[in-house]
N, C-alpha and C positions, 0 to 999 in steps of 0.2 A: 685342695687339687687332689683330686681320686688315683688311689694309687693304681698303676701300671697294671694289677692282674685283679683288679677288685671290679666284679660286677656292678657294672651301669644302674644307679636304686630304679626299682618302678614308681610310676606317680603313687602304686599303691601307700607305699611310705607317708606320702605329706597324707593320706586320709586316714591313717591309722595317729597318726600325730593331732589330726583336729579333729578325732573321737577325746582322745587322751587328754587333750588340754579342757575339755568339756565337761570330762568327769571329774578334772582333777581343780578346774578353777571355774568353769562353768563357764552360760553360753558367752557372756562377756566378753571371758580370754581368750576363746576361741576364734570372738570374732576380729578381733585385735590382730590375729596373727595374720599371714599370706594365706590367702584361698586354696581348700586344697584341689588339688586340678585330678580330673578323673578321667581317664581314657578306657580303650576298648580292657587293659589288663584287668581294670578293678572289675571288669563282665566276668572275664574271665577267669577273677579268685572265687568268685560265687560260684561259678558251676566249675569243680574240681575238675587240674587237666586229666582230660584221659588217652589224649593221643598225640603225638608227637610227630611231625609231618616237617619231611628235610627235601630243600633244594639241593640237586647235585651239583651244576657244576659252579664253582666254587665253594663247596662248603661239604660237600664228600670226597667231589675231587681237585685241585689245583687247577683246573683244566684252559683257563684263560688264554695266560701268555702262550704257550704252547699253541693254539688255535691260531692267538694272533702272529707270534710269528710264523708261520706259514705261508699265512694272509703278506705278512712282509714280505716274505725274501718272493714271493710273486709279484707285489705291487713294486719289487726292488726292478724287475725287468720293465714295466712301465718307466716308472721314475726314479732315475736312481735316487734321487735327493730324499725321496723317501724315509723319514723315523716312524721307528718300532710306536714310538710314544705319541705317534697320530693316527692309532688305531684303537689308543686304550677307551675314548670315550665307543667305542661298538660294545664294550661289555654292559649286560644290563641292559641294553637300549632295545625299540622297539625294531622288528625287520627294515620297515623303513627307514630308519633313524642310523640303524647299526650300518645298513649297507651305503646308506649315504656319505658315512665316516670315511669308507674305502672307496668310493669314487672322489668325493673332495680331495681324498688325500694321493691319490693318482695325477689327479687333478688335468682329465683328456675329455672334460666336457660330460661324459659317461652320464646316463641317468642311473638309480641306484640299482634298479633294475635289470639294465645292461652289465654294470661291475660285477654283479652278483653272477650273473649265465657266465660271464669272462673268465671269473675264478672259479665256477665250479664246472667249465672244461677241462679247466689246467691243472686244477688240484682238488688231491681231496682231506681236506684238513681232518679229518678223524681215522684214516687207513689205519695206519703203522702206531698208532699212539700206542702207548705202554698203558695202561690206564693205571697197573698196578704201579708203576713207579710217580702217578703223581695222585694216589688213594691216600687223602690223610687218616694213619694207620690207629691213630687214634679212635677213629672212629666204629673201630669192632668193639673196644670196651667200651663204648659207650651203648653200642645197640644191646650188645649183652647183658647190663645193667638195665636196661630200662625193657627189654624183654621180661627179664627176672618182676623188674618191679612192677611187672601187668601193664604195662602201657602197649596201646595197638601203636602200630609204624607204618608207614607212607611215606613215597617220595612224589613232589610234586613238580616236576619239573618243564621246563621249556624246549625241551633238547626232544629230539624226537623217540617216539617210546622203544625202536628196535637197538639204539645206543643208550639209553638208559639201564636196558635189558642185559646190554651187553657189560659196561662198567659193573652194574651188581655184581655176574657171574663170574667175570673174571677176576672181582676181588672176593668173591665165595661170601658174600652178605646177601644174595636175594632173596634166602629163607625168611631172614628176616622180618618182612616187611610185608603185610597182609595184601597190601595192594600198592605197583609203580604208574603213577600218570604221567600222561604228554600231555603239553601246550598242545600239541598237534590235533590234538580232540576236539578244541572249542576255536571258533570261531575269533573271539578273541584272546588275546597272549596277555599277560602279565604286564602293567598292574590292574588290570581287570582281574577280582577277584575270583572269577568261576572258577578256575582252576582249582582252587582252595574248597570254595563251597562243596564242588562237587566230590572232591576228594574226602570232604568230613562226611558228607552223605554216605556215600560209599563204607566206610569205619564202620557207619551206625551211633556218630555221635554227632552233637553242636558244635558249629564256629567257634562259642566260646568255652568249648571244654578244648582247644588245641592249642599244642604250640608249633610255633611256625619256626621252622631256622630257613634263614635267609641271607644273601650277603646283599647281593645290587639293590639300587634304586627302585625299580619297577618291583621287583621282587618282595622287598619289604613295602609295599606299598600296597603290591596285594594281600598279601596276608591280614595290614591294619584293614583294609577295605572291609575283609570278611568276616571283621570281628572277633578275630585270632589274636590270641597273646601275642609278640613276635622276637624273638631274637635274634641280631644281626652280629653275623661274625667280621669283625672290624677289615679292612682290609686298604691302607692305603693308597695303593697305586693307581687306582681307578677312582678316586673320588669321587667315592658313592654320597646320594645325602640317605643316611639311614637315621635320620631325626624322628620318623613316623615310629621305629620302633620301640619297644617297651624297655628294651637292654641292650645293652654293646656290648660283645666280648670279646676280648684278647684271643683266646683257647677257645678252642671246639667245648673241651671239657668242660665249662663254664655251663654244658645245658644243664647236668646235672645239678649244679648247685644251684641253678634257677628255679630247676621243679623242686629240690626240696627246702627253696623260700616259699616259694606260691601253695606248699603244704601248711602253712605255719597259721 
């Protein structure tokens, strides 16, 4: 059983073991063992990681519950029996799916568009949020070390760009990033890989030279589809499917350990 704070191993460990068995015992011994699994992380190690791209909500800031609680308070004015947990599937979902969850929880037969417009008319979920309180403080040391090591850094968030910039400025980390990218710049949002492919291009690197740091189902899938190595921060509250990730982390600081492993 994996230790609590151990980094989930990359499929590359299987590849290395396969090669070792060929050298030690010949091809017969290697073929008798379970076949190694190659994933996008195999490509990433061949092309050394040069850039780290962070998602924002759920990674840099622990924001999801803050937003959901505001939606819940509004929803209870429409349906007093509504529970906060009913809104959990909104996290990391597509626009239509997320707002459909709210409409279903309110239970008054609205379309997802109607539910969204009514909420926005009454509640600004971002207006009075203190983003310093929900900032993950370990991010600062992570960014300092990554910058010192020469990595190119970016944010690729589904959130609108003005809010991304606000979060970066309020937490005094905006100068660490070469580029901030918003899903609002694209026709398709995560899990479509476009945001990650664009960010890599702007950084002047290949997708295989990037580590994407994500948490949600769609975010992990977007990074994976872009051909990047993906490190997913665990969050058991929202039942994310992080299976496409190359690494699953208990702590955000494990990003540094992963990069050291990929240099080996």
